[in-house]
C-alpha positions as CSV (number, residue, x, y, z in Angstrom):
1,M,-3.0,30.5,21.3
2,L,-4.4,34.0,20.4
3,K,-3.5,35.2,23.9
4,Q,0.1,34.0,23.4
5,V,0.3,35.9,20.1
6,I,-1.2,39.1,21.6
7,G,1.2,38.8,24.6
8,H,4.2,38.3,22.3
9,I,3.2,41.3,20.2
10,S,2.7,43.4,23.4
11,L,6.1,42.3,24.7
12,K,7.8,43.3,21.5
13,A,6.0,46.6,21.4
14,F,7.0,47.3,25.0
15,L,10.6,46.4,24.4
16,G,10.6,48.6,21.2
17,L,9.1,51.5,23.0
18,T,11.6,51.1,25.9
19,F,14.5,51.0,23.5
20,L,13.2,54.1,21.6
21,F,12.7,55.9,24.9
22,I,16.3,55.1,26.1
23,T,17.8,56.0,22.7
24,T,15.9,59.3,22.6
25,L,17.0,60.1,26.2
26,L,20.6,59.4,25.5
27,I,20.6,61.5,22.3
28,S,18.9,64.3,24.3
29,V,21.5,64.1,27.1
30,V,24.4,64.1,24.6
31,Y,22.9,66.9,22.5
32,H,22.4,69.1,25.6
33,L,25.8,68.4,27.2
34,P,27.1,71.8,28.5
35,V,30.5,73.2,27.6
36,S,31.3,73.0,31.4
37,W,31.3,69.2,31.1
38,L,33.9,69.4,28.3
39,V,36.0,71.9,30.2
40,S,36.0,69.7,33.3
41,Q,37.6,66.8,31.4
42,S,41.2,66.4,32.6
43,N,42.6,65.3,29.2
44,L,41.4,68.6,27.6
45,Q,43.9,70.6,29.7
46,E,46.6,68.1,29.0
47,K,46.2,68.8,25.3
48,L,46.5,72.5,25.8
49,S,49.7,74.5,26.5
50,P,50.3,75.2,30.2
51,N,50.1,78.9,29.3
52,I,46.5,78.6,28.0
53,K,43.6,78.7,30.6
54,I,39.8,78.7,30.1
55,S,38.2,81.5,32.1
56,S,34.5,81.0,31.3
57,N,32.2,79.1,29.0
58,E,28.7,78.9,27.8
59,G,26.5,76.9,25.4
60,T,26.6,73.2,24.6
61,L,29.2,70.8,23.4
62,W,27.9,71.2,19.9
63,Q,27.4,75.0,19.8
64,G,29.4,76.8,22.5
65,S,32.1,79.3,23.4
66,V,34.9,79.8,25.8
67,Q,37.0,82.7,27.0
68,L,40.8,82.1,26.9
69,L,43.6,83.5,29.0
70,T,47.4,83.4,28.3
71,P,47.4,84.8,31.1
72,N,46.0,88.0,29.6
73,P,42.5,87.7,28.0
74,V,42.9,86.4,24.5
75,G,39.3,86.6,23.4
76,K,36.2,84.5,22.8
77,I,36.2,81.3,20.7
78,S,32.8,80.0,19.4
79,W,32.2,76.9,17.5
80,D,29.7,74.6,15.6
81,L,30.8,71.0,16.1
82,S,30.2,68.3,13.5
83,F,28.6,65.2,15.1
84,W,29.5,62.7,12.3
85,S,33.2,63.6,12.6
86,L,33.2,62.2,16.2
87,I,32.5,58.8,14.8
88,T,35.8,58.8,13.0
89,G,37.6,60.0,16.2
90,Q,38.1,63.6,15.1
91,V,36.9,66.9,16.4
92,V,35.9,69.0,13.4
93,A,34.3,72.4,13.9
94,Q,33.7,75.8,12.3
95,S,35.1,78.3,14.7
96,L,35.0,82.1,15.3
97,W,37.5,84.0,17.4
98,Q,36.5,87.4,18.5
99,K,38.0,90.2,20.7
100,E,36.8,93.8,20.5
101,Q,36.5,94.6,16.8
102,S,38.9,91.8,15.7
103,H,37.7,88.4,14.4
104,I,39.0,85.3,12.6
105,R,36.9,82.5,11.1
106,S,38.5,79.1,10.5
107,H,37.9,75.3,10.1
108,I,39.5,73.4,13.0
109,Q,40.3,69.7,13.3
110,M,41.8,67.8,16.2
111,P,42.2,64.1,17.2
112,L,39.6,63.0,19.8
113,F,40.8,59.8,21.4
114,S,44.6,59.7,20.9
115,D,47.2,61.4,23.0
116,A,48.2,63.6,20.0
117,T,48.0,67.4,20.6
118,E,48.0,68.4,17.0
119,L,45.8,71.3,15.9
120,N,44.8,71.6,12.2
121,V,43.5,75.1,11.3
122,S,42.5,75.8,7.6
123,E,40.4,78.3,5.7
124,G,41.4,81.0,8.1
125,Y,40.1,84.4,7.2
126,G,39.7,87.6,9.3
127,E,41.1,90.8,10.6
128,M,42.9,91.8,13.8
129,S,43.7,95.3,15.0
130,L,47.5,95.9,15.4
131,P,47.2,97.5,18.9
132,L,45.4,94.3,20.0
133,L,48.0,92.1,18.3
134,I,50.8,93.9,20.1
135,K,49.0,93.5,23.4
136,L,48.6,89.8,22.9
137,I,52.2,89.3,21.8
138,N,53.3,91.4,24.9
139,N,56.7,92.3,23.4
140,P,58.3,95.0,25.7
141,E,59.9,96.7,22.6
142,L,56.5,97.2,21.0
143,N,54.3,97.9,24.1
144,G,53.4,101.5,24.2
145,M,54.6,102.3,20.6
146,P,51.9,104.3,18.7
147,I,51.1,101.8,16.0
148,E,47.7,101.8,14.3
149,G,46.1,99.7,11.5
150,S,45.0,96.2,11.1
151,L,46.3,92.8,10.0
152,R,44.2,90.9,7.5
153,L,44.5,87.1,7.2
154,E,43.6,85.3,4.0
155,D,43.5,81.5,3.4
156,L,45.5,80.7,6.5
157,R,46.6,77.1,7.0
158,L,48.2,76.1,10.3
159,L,49.3,72.7,11.6
160,A,50.8,72.9,15.1
161,D,51.4,71.0,18.3
162,L,49.7,72.7,21.2
163,Q,52.3,71.6,23.7
164,S,55.4,72.9,21.8
165,E,53.5,76.0,20.4
166,W,55.3,75.7,17.1
167,P,53.8,74.9,13.7
168,S,54.8,72.2,11.3
169,V,52.7,73.8,8.5
170,L,52.1,77.5,8.0
171,T,50.8,79.0,4.7
172,G,48.6,81.9,3.6
173,Q,48.9,85.6,3.2
174,L,48.9,88.5,5.6
175,T,48.2,92.1,4.7
176,L,48.9,95.2,6.8
177,N,46.2,97.8,6.1
178,Q,46.1,101.5,7.1
179,L,49.4,101.0,8.9
180,S,50.6,104.0,10.8
181,V,53.8,104.0,12.9
182,L,54.8,107.1,14.9
183,G,52.3,109.1,12.8
184,N,53.8,107.9,9.5
185,A,51.3,106.3,7.1
186,F,52.3,103.3,5.0
187,P,50.7,101.7,1.9
188,P,49.2,98.2,2.2
189,I,52.1,95.8,3.0
190,T,51.9,92.1,2.0
191,I,53.5,89.4,4.2
192,K,53.9,85.8,3.2
193,P,55.1,83.2,5.7
194,E,57.6,80.5,4.8
195,L,58.2,77.7,7.4
196,D,61.6,76.0,7.6
197,S,62.0,73.6,10.6
198,N,62.8,75.9,13.5
199,K,62.4,79.2,11.7
200,I,59.5,81.1,10.1
201,T,60.4,83.7,7.5
202,F,57.9,86.4,6.8
203,R,58.5,87.9,3.3
204,V,57.6,91.6,3.3
205,S,56.7,93.8,0.3
206,G,54.9,97.0,-0.3
207,Q,54.6,99.7,-3.0
208,G,54.4,103.4,-2.1
209,N,54.3,106.5,-4.3
210,A,57.6,106.1,-6.3
211,W,59.1,104.1,-3.5
212,A,59.0,100.5,-2.3
213,I,59.7,98.5,0.9
214,S,60.9,94.9,0.9
215,G,62.7,92.4,3.1
216,Q,62.0,89.8,5.7
217,V,61.4,89.1,9.4
218,E,62.7,85.8,10.7
219,V,61.1,84.3,13.8
220,F,62.9,81.4,15.5
221,K,61.6,78.6,17.7
222,N,64.1,79.7,20.5
223,R,62.1,82.9,20.7
224,Q,64.5,85.1,18.8
225,Y,63.8,87.2,15.7
226,N,65.8,89.1,13.0
227,T,64.4,91.9,10.9
228,R,65.9,93.0,7.6
229,L,64.0,95.6,5.7
230,K,65.0,97.9,2.8
231,V,63.4,101.0,1.4
232,T,64.2,102.1,-2.1
233,A,63.0,105.2,-4.0
234,E,63.0,106.4,-7.6
235,S,64.4,109.8,-6.6
236,E,65.6,111.6,-3.5
237,Q,62.4,113.6,-3.4
238,A,60.3,110.3,-3.5
239,M,62.1,108.8,-0.4
240,P,59.6,108.9,2.5
241,H,60.7,111.2,5.3
242,W,60.6,108.4,7.9
243,A,63.4,106.7,6.0
244,A,65.7,109.2,7.7
245,L,65.3,107.0,10.9
246,L,66.9,104.1,9.0
247,Q,70.5,103.4,8.1
248,K,71.3,105.1,4.8
249,Q,72.7,103.1,1.9
250,G,72.9,106.1,-0.4
251,P,70.4,108.8,-1.4
252,L,67.9,106.2,-2.8
253,A,68.1,103.4,-0.3
254,A,67.8,102.9,3.5
255,V,67.8,99.7,5.6
256,L,66.5,98.5,9.0
257,N,68.4,95.6,10.7
258,D,67.2,94.6,14.1
259,R,67.2,91.6,16.3
260,G,65.7,90.6,19.7
261,R,63.5,88.2,21.5
262,W,59.7,87.8,21.3
């Protein structure tokens, strides 16, 4: 009888230790999964736009980074992934995008098991140099133009489909700092986006020394844009000299109307 009890306890202990070993092994394997395993999954590329490619990767599934191409190098994206969010079928991570001196931090959320390709970005903060932004946009009309300065993002919220590359939600505030165009310096310019179906309107406003700039830039889903900006001054002497390049609407006002494709 005693031998049976001892044998029964020994069997339970053996099974318990075996279960503990297997569980620990599985947790260790999952915890150390390399980013290369994630990149190799076919459904990952299906969720991305055909224009986005992953050039290199490092780290683990939980703390890793990838380099992106579109086809030009876009920069490095690093992340810290939340384990508990995976249980609910969501990828939730704190991310950091970096390229040269530019950087943007944000909170990212994506569905894990569904076919949806929706990307939810919130709490976006950071700064990007304007020469780098122009290079990434790759607009022929802007390439090579001597533009300096930086674009600051504050409280950015973006909800977009990765396949269509168009947002369904876009809020926040953008600020152009130390802007210089063709050697002309500008005061800080505030830009606030407004999304309306197939169009994004960027409201522009800035205050100089006895003059102001205002207007909007409309960006359309069909890859067209319209620019309508106006400069007004309190006196002819206060009108900035670069306003002579714009269309005059009198001695105290000048406008810029432009359209094209992006």
